[in-house]
C-alpha positions as a Markdown table, in Angstrom:
| # | Residue | x | y | z |
|---|---|---|---|---|
| 1 | Unk | -85.3 | -47.9 | 131.3 |
| 2 | Unk | -88.8 | -48.8 | 133.0 |
| 3 | Unk | -92.1 | -48.1 | 131.6 |
| 4 | Unk | -95.0 | -47.0 | 134.3 |
| 5 | Unk | -98.0 | -49.2 | 133.2 |
| 6 | Unk | -101.3 | -47.5 | 133.5 |
| 7 | Unk | -104.3 | -48.8 | 134.0 |
| 8 | Unk | -107.4 | -47.7 | 131.9 |
| 9 | Unk | -110.5 | -46.4 | 133.9 |
| 10 | Unk | -113.4 | -48.3 | 132.3 |
| 11 | Unk | -116.2 | -45.8 | 132.2 |
| 12 | Unk | -114.3 | -43.4 | 130.0 |
| 13 | Unk | -110.8 | -43.9 | 127.6 |
| 14 | Unk | -108.4 | -41.9 | 129.8 |
| 15 | Unk | -105.6 | -43.6 | 131.5 |
| 16 | Unk | -105.3 | -44.3 | 135.1 |
| 17 | Unk | -102.0 | -42.8 | 137.4 |
| 18 | Unk | -100.2 | -44.4 | 139.8 |
| 19 | Unk | -100.9 | -41.5 | 142.1 |
| 20 | Unk | -104.8 | -42.1 | 141.5 |
| 21 | Unk | -104.6 | -46.1 | 141.8 |
| 22 | Unk | -102.5 | -45.7 | 145.1 |
| 23 | Unk | -105.2 | -43.4 | 146.3 |
| 24 | Unk | -108.0 | -45.5 | 145.8 |
| 25 | Unk | -106.4 | -48.1 | 147.3 |
| 26 | Unk | -105.7 | -46.2 | 150.7 |
| 27 | Unk | -109.3 | -45.0 | 150.4 |
| 28 | Unk | -110.5 | -48.7 | 149.8 |
| 29 | Unk | -108.2 | -50.1 | 152.6 |
| 30 | Unk | -109.9 | -47.7 | 154.9 |
| 31 | Unk | -113.2 | -48.1 | 154.2 |
| 32 | Unk | -113.2 | -51.7 | 154.6 |
| 33 | Unk | -111.7 | -51.5 | 157.5 |
| 34 | Unk | -114.2 | -49.0 | 158.9 |
| 35 | Unk | -116.8 | -51.7 | 157.8 |
| 36 | Unk | -114.8 | -54.5 | 159.4 |
| 37 | Unk | -114.9 | -53.4 | 162.9 |
| 38 | Unk | -118.4 | -51.9 | 162.9 |
| 39 | Unk | -117.4 | -48.2 | 163.3 |
| 40 | Unk | -120.6 | -47.4 | 161.4 |
| 41 | Unk | -123.8 | -47.2 | 163.7 |
| 42 | Unk | -126.1 | -47.6 | 161.5 |
| 43 | Unk | -128.6 | -51.0 | 161.8 |
| 44 | Unk | -128.6 | -51.8 | 157.9 |
| 45 | Unk | -124.8 | -51.3 | 157.6 |
| 46 | Unk | -124.3 | -53.5 | 160.8 |
| 47 | Unk | -126.7 | -56.0 | 159.4 |
| 48 | Unk | -125.0 | -56.5 | 156.3 |
| 49 | Unk | -121.7 | -57.6 | 155.3 |
| 50 | Unk | -120.6 | -55.2 | 152.6 |
| 51 | Unk | -117.4 | -55.6 | 150.1 |
| 52 | Unk | -115.2 | -52.6 | 148.4 |
| 53 | Unk | -114.2 | -54.4 | 145.0 |
| 54 | Unk | -113.1 | -50.8 | 143.8 |
| 55 | Unk | -112.5 | -46.9 | 144.3 |
| 56 | Unk | -111.7 | -44.6 | 141.6 |
| 57 | Unk | -110.3 | -41.4 | 141.9 |
| 58 | Unk | -110.6 | -38.4 | 139.7 |
| 59 | Unk | -106.5 | -36.7 | 138.4 |
| 60 | Unk | -107.3 | -34.1 | 140.9 |
| 61 | Unk | -108.2 | -36.8 | 143.9 |
| 62 | Unk | -111.1 | -34.8 | 145.0 |
| 63 | Unk | -113.7 | -37.4 | 144.3 |
| 64 | Unk | -113.9 | -40.9 | 145.4 |
| 65 | Unk | -116.3 | -43.3 | 143.4 |
| 66 | Unk | -116.8 | -46.1 | 146.1 |
| 67 | Unk | -118.2 | -49.4 | 144.0 |
| 68 | Unk | -119.6 | -51.7 | 147.3 |
| 69 | Unk | -121.7 | -55.0 | 146.9 |
| 70 | Unk | -123.5 | -56.4 | 149.7 |
| 71 | Unk | -123.2 | -59.8 | 149.9 |
| 72 | Unk | -125.0 | -62.3 | 147.6 |
| 73 | Unk | -125.9 | -58.9 | 146.1 |
| 74 | Unk | -129.6 | -59.2 | 148.4 |
| 75 | Unk | -130.5 | -55.1 | 149.9 |
| 76 | Unk | -128.8 | -53.3 | 147.7 |
| 77 | Unk | -130.3 | -50.5 | 147.3 |
| 78 | Unk | -130.8 | -50.3 | 151.2 |
| 79 | Unk | -127.2 | -50.5 | 151.6 |
| 80 | Unk | -126.8 | -47.9 | 149.1 |
| 81 | Unk | -129.0 | -45.6 | 151.2 |
| 82 | Unk | -127.9 | -46.5 | 154.7 |
| 83 | Unk | -123.9 | -45.9 | 153.1 |
| 84 | Unk | -125.7 | -41.9 | 151.6 |
| 85 | Unk | -126.7 | -41.3 | 155.0 |
| 86 | Unk | -123.2 | -41.7 | 156.1 |
| 87 | Unk | -121.2 | -40.7 | 154.0 |
| 88 | Unk | -120.3 | -36.9 | 156.3 |
| 89 | Unk | -119.3 | -40.0 | 158.5 |
| 90 | Unk | -116.9 | -41.8 | 156.2 |
| 91 | Unk | -115.8 | -38.7 | 154.5 |
| 92 | Unk | -114.0 | -37.9 | 157.7 |
| 93 | Unk | -112.9 | -41.2 | 159.0 |
| 94 | Unk | -111.1 | -42.0 | 155.6 |
| 95 | Unk | -109.9 | -38.2 | 155.6 |
| 96 | Unk | -108.0 | -39.0 | 159.2 |
| 97 | Unk | -106.7 | -42.6 | 157.6 |
| 98 | Unk | -104.9 | -40.9 | 154.4 |
| 99 | Unk | -103.2 | -37.9 | 154.1 |
| 100 | Unk | -103.8 | -36.1 | 151.6 |
| 101 | Unk | -104.3 | -31.7 | 151.3 |
| 102 | Unk | -107.7 | -32.4 | 150.6 |
| 103 | Unk | -110.5 | -35.0 | 152.0 |
| 104 | Unk | -112.0 | -36.3 | 149.0 |
| 105 | Unk | -115.6 | -36.0 | 148.2 |
| 106 | Unk | -117.5 | -40.0 | 148.1 |
| 107 | Unk | -120.0 | -40.8 | 145.7 |
| 108 | Unk | -121.7 | -44.6 | 146.3 |
| 109 | Unk | -122.1 | -47.3 | 143.5 |
| 110 | Unk | -122.9 | -50.2 | 143.4 |
| 111 | Unk | -120.6 | -52.6 | 141.7 |
| 112 | Unk | -122.4 | -54.7 | 138.9 |
| 113 | Unk | -119.4 | -56.6 | 137.7 |
| 114 | Unk | -121.0 | -59.7 | 139.0 |
| 115 | Unk | -123.5 | -59.6 | 137.8 |
| 116 | Unk | -122.5 | -58.9 | 134.8 |
| 117 | Unk | -119.9 | -61.7 | 134.8 |
| 118 | Unk | -122.5 | -64.4 | 135.8 |
| 119 | Unk | -124.9 | -63.8 | 133.4 |
| 120 | Unk | -122.2 | -63.9 | 130.4 |
| 121 | Unk | -121.4 | -67.5 | 132.5 |
| 122 | Unk | -124.5 | -68.4 | 132.0 |
| 123 | Unk | -124.6 | -67.9 | 128.3 |
| 124 | Unk | -122.4 | -69.5 | 127.6 |
| 125 | Unk | -123.3 | -72.7 | 129.7 |
| 126 | Unk | -126.6 | -72.7 | 127.3 |
| 127 | Unk | -127.0 | -75.2 | 125.1 |
| 128 | Unk | -127.2 | -73.2 | 121.3 |
| 129 | Unk | -123.8 | -72.0 | 122.4 |
| 130 | Unk | -122.6 | -74.9 | 123.6 |
| 131 | Unk | -123.4 | -77.1 | 120.4 |
| 132 | Unk | -121.6 | -73.6 | 118.6 |
| 133 | Unk | -118.3 | -74.6 | 120.3 |
| 134 | Unk | -118.2 | -78.2 | 119.7 |
| 135 | Unk | -118.7 | -77.4 | 115.9 |
| 136 | Unk | -116.0 | -75.8 | 116.0 |
| 137 | Unk | -113.7 | -78.0 | 118.0 |
| 138 | Unk | -115.0 | -80.9 | 115.1 |
| 139 | Unk | -114.2 | -78.4 | 112.2 |
| 140 | Unk | -110.4 | -78.3 | 113.3 |
| 141 | Unk | -109.9 | -82.3 | 114.1 |
């Protein structure tokens, strides 16, 4: 007997279905491919390398929240505004690349997980934390 693995949506306590995860990946790959080949004719988008780390789909697959990160995190708001300006074109292209009954509405968000991970990493390297970690290892010796 096989068990289906589900992933929790970090924003809610709901479990994401396999279908939501699969369609999110299809949307992510379609958008990343369009950005890579320069299909969007916008100077801001063309002048930045944009990573699409995740796409979260709603349960009915009608809304895709697309998380993006410009390389180095620079000009994040300008990139987000450019993607919003080109949302209609991008939605149409995504609909042509993936086979769904309805083309999902799309919304863009800046993915801040990398910034948060860096902040935690810096905290862990502070002298106070290092001292506490050293104290703990001395206690167990």
